[in-house]
N, C-alpha and C positions, 0 to 999 in steps of 0.2 A: 443577564447580559446575552445578547445575541451571539451566535457563532461568528458572524461577520465581524462584529466588534472585537471578539476574542482574537480572531486571526489578525486583525489590524494591530491590536495591542502586542501580539507576539511578533509583529513584523513579517507576517507570512502573506505572500501574494500567491494565489493559486494559479497554476498554468491553465491554458485552455484544455478542455477535455480532449484527450487524444482520440483520433478516429480509429476504428478497428483496422487491423493490418491484414485480415483474412475474412473468411465467411462466417462471421459471428456478430452479435450485437454487443455494445459496450456494457449494457446492463439490462436486467429484467426485474420488473416489480411484480411480485406475486403476493396478494393479500397485504400484510403489513411488513413484508420482507423485501429488501433491495439486495439483489445479487449483482456484484460488479465483477466483470471479467478481469483476468490477470492484466496488471499494468506493469510494463517493463521499464527497467532503469535506463537512463541515458548512458550510464557508464557501461563500457564493454570490458570483458576480461573474466578471469577465473580466480576465485578466492583460493589462496594457498599457493598460487603461482604468480599471477600478475598483480593481485590486489591484496592489501592488508585488511584486517577486520574493520578498521575505522572507515576505509573507503567503501567497503561493502555496506556498512551501516548507513553511510550517507546515500548510497545508491538506493537502499531500502526506504529511506526517508523520502527520496524523490518519487518512489512508487506510491508511497502514502499520500503525497501531494496530488498525484494523478488520480488516486482513488477518491480523494475529497472533491476534485474537480469533476469527476464522473458523477458522484453523488449529487453535487450541486446541479449539474446538467439534468439529471434525472428528476430531481425534486423541486428545483427552483430555488430552494433555500436549505441550507444545512441545518436550520433550526428544526426541520422535520425529522432529523435523526434522533431517535429515542435512545439507541444503544448500538455500539459496535459489538456484534455478536461473535464473529470469527474472522481471522485472517489466515490465509494459506500462503506461506512463504517458500519460495524455491530459490536456492542458491547455487549458482554455477561454480562448482568447486572440485578440487582435486580429491582423490580417494582418502588422502591423509588428513584433510581439513575437517575439523570437528566443531568449529565455532559458529555453526549456522544459527543457533539461538541469539548469539550476540549480534550477528548481522541483521537479522529480522527485527531485533529490538529497535533499529532505526525507524521502522514503520510503527511498531507498537508504541514507542515513546511518543511519537507524534500524535497518535490517536488519544492518548491519555492527556497530553498537553492541550489538545484542542477541546476534547469532550469531558475531561475530568473523569470521575468514577464511571460515567457512562461509556467511556472509551476503553475500559478494561474488558478484555475479550479472551475467548478461547483461541488457540492458535496451533498451527503446524509450522515447523521450520525444517525443511528437508534439503538434502544435497541432491544435485543432479549433475550429470557429466557435461551437459550442454543446455543452453536456453536459446530461444528464438533470437536471431540476428546477432548471436554471440554476446548478449548482454549478461551482466553480472547477477542481476536479481529480478525476480518477478513475484508480485504479490496480488492475490485476489481477496475479495472481502464480501462479508454478509453483514448488512445493517438491519436493525429493526427500525421501522419508521412509523410516524404518526400520520 
């Protein structure tokens, strides 16, 4: 089954690939690796103050959809993705907030939902006192491609 068919079955429509907000490119292909720049959530706020874990996970899922949109823009087809290698998740959170892994699961779960076992990946989920534009979550990715 193609990834496009899988997305349709899951009821997922990808957004347009966001344009870079500063002096960088949205992705780089090097050999059989696709590196996607950090994608920020639409949701603003700070986990542990303004937002609950569930809202953070939804924000991370939105980052995942943007990552998939960038991958499709880079490759023409998500069927070229061989494996999700690594996600780097950043959570705008208070010093007391310790549920960063549960927040970034919103993106991780999406990758497994879409790619199955090939969506299982290495990952970082870290806290940061602020993110660009005051957003709640940012996630970058590395994909192995064919």
